[in-house]
C-alpha positions, 0 to 999 in steps of 0.5 A: 814796832809798826803801828796799831789801831785803837777802837776806842772812845775818848770817854773811856778811861782805860782808852786814855790810858793806853794812848798814854802808854802808846804815846809814851812808848813811841808807837804810832796809832789810829784811834777808830772809829774816825770821822770820814772813815765809814767804810774802815769803821764798819769793817773794824766793829765788825771784825771785833764783834766776829772775833769776839763772838768766836773768843778770838780777842785775847788778853795779855799774856793769857785770859781766864774764865773770870775776864770779861770782854768791855764795850772799848777798848780793842788793840788791833795789832799790825798783824791782825790780832785783837786784845784787850784789856789796858794793863795787859796792853801795856805789859805786851808793849813792854815785851814787844818794844821796850828795850831798856829800863827807860823805856819800860812801863812796868818797874823791873825792880820786884818791889817796885813792880808790885806797887806799881801793879798795886796803883794800876789795880785799884785806879782800874777797879776803884778809881773807876767808881770815882770818875763814872761818879764824879762824871754822872753824879757831880758833872751829870747836868754839865758833861757833853759825854752823849754828844762827844760819843755821837760825834765818835761813832756818828758814822755807825749811827748815821741813824740815830737822831744826836739829841735822842742819842744824848739822851739815851746813852746819858739815861744808860750811863746814870742807870748804871750808876748802882753797878758802879758803887754809886748810891745816894741816900733816901729822898736825894734830889737833883737838879737836873732832867729825870733821865738824868737823876740818879737811881735809888734802891730802897735797900741799898746802902747810900754810897755818896758819902763814901765816894765823896771821902774817898776822891778827896783822899785820892786827890790829896794824895796825889797832891802831896806826891806830885808836888815833890817829884814829876811822876809817881814812882820818880822822874819818869812815866810808869804805868802807875801814872798811865791808869792815874791818868786814864781814870781821873783824866777823863774828867777834864772834860766834865766841867763840875769835876774838873772845877773842883779837882782845879780847886783841891789839886792844882798841881795834880790837874796841871799834872793831867794835862801834860799828859793829855798833852803828850809832855810825859813821852819827852821825859826820859831819865836813868835815875832809878825809881823809888817809893818816896815817903810822900808816896805814902799818902796815896798807898794808904788810901787805896789799901784802906779802899781797894784791898778789902773791897777785892776781899770781900768781893771774892769771899762773894763770889766764893760763896755764891760759886759754892751755891752753883751760880753761874751769873755774875757781872752786869749781866747778874746786877740787871737780874739783881743775882749775886748780889752781896753786902759789905763794908768799907771804911766804916760805911755799908755798902752792897754790890754785885760779885765782879769776876775779872775783879776776883782775877785781879786780886789774885794776880795781886795776890800772886805777884806778893807772894812771889816776891822774897821775904827780904823783898816783902820786909823792905815793902812793908818798912817803907810803907805802913798800909802794906804790914796790915793789908798783905 
């Protein structure tokens, strides 16, 4: 396969996920923007924005009206076509250059493919909340994300003072904490500069307790499975591993979050470091993948967090759609529109309807419905939570 270009930032968990997939598939890639490539950076940025403005950036295998363009990453194929969405890109890689079982990111067996999709979706749409919370609450005073982003995009932001850029970027990310499900309790105080202080909405329930508990459960589930086998579905790397690496691998650069992970889940911490170093690309095995009993704890927390959240988000979307609402996602949140209240694991929360999550949930439901009765029954016997939630 010809080399591809990835327009990205190392701060993005979705970029880390795609890079891990590219390396496993043996695809040559170049990451932009890159230092000392000012003209190429500029022309690439213009090309992407031009394509987005004309809806020429696609999602594999298809894009719907519920999808939304991200800030990064974008993959530029050798023929110039531009695509986005980390999960879609992984499927494109399989269809483009996967030619045998040990090369595929997605399992071929229907049962395993569903489990892989469940893990992938849950990490992308709930794991992202944990990652953002750990970076911009727990590691707010110690992370250098703004400085690293300025270094990456410096050739495009040559007019921006590094310190001002770092402060403004950090302020923006902290301001987005409510959009990404993180709300501190009333009276919450941090020993940080004002621009790093998590915003508090008076009528929004606190979710720090919920997110902190989920973080610990996610880590515990990962530690349990990775202590007995090298990857989530067996002896080799799959999309399930890539999605976990993307979300939690980004925290390896955030001191407080990294220290907490190292203390709670040392095996998981080492596993993330190994993937970061590219060692997963050398692990090939023809042993069949499987849903190990040790995976049950992780799947249980995914079911108890991801599934009910997606159900409530879809119900709110359908209700607002009936009312004629047309604005959703972050633009709606900034205008206090399309908001809904819900409950997750006994904790109240408030959020904004996210259409891309509606699409994710419907796609997963469709995958489940396409399974045979025998496959559904087999999975429900292997994983107790599936019998409750599907």
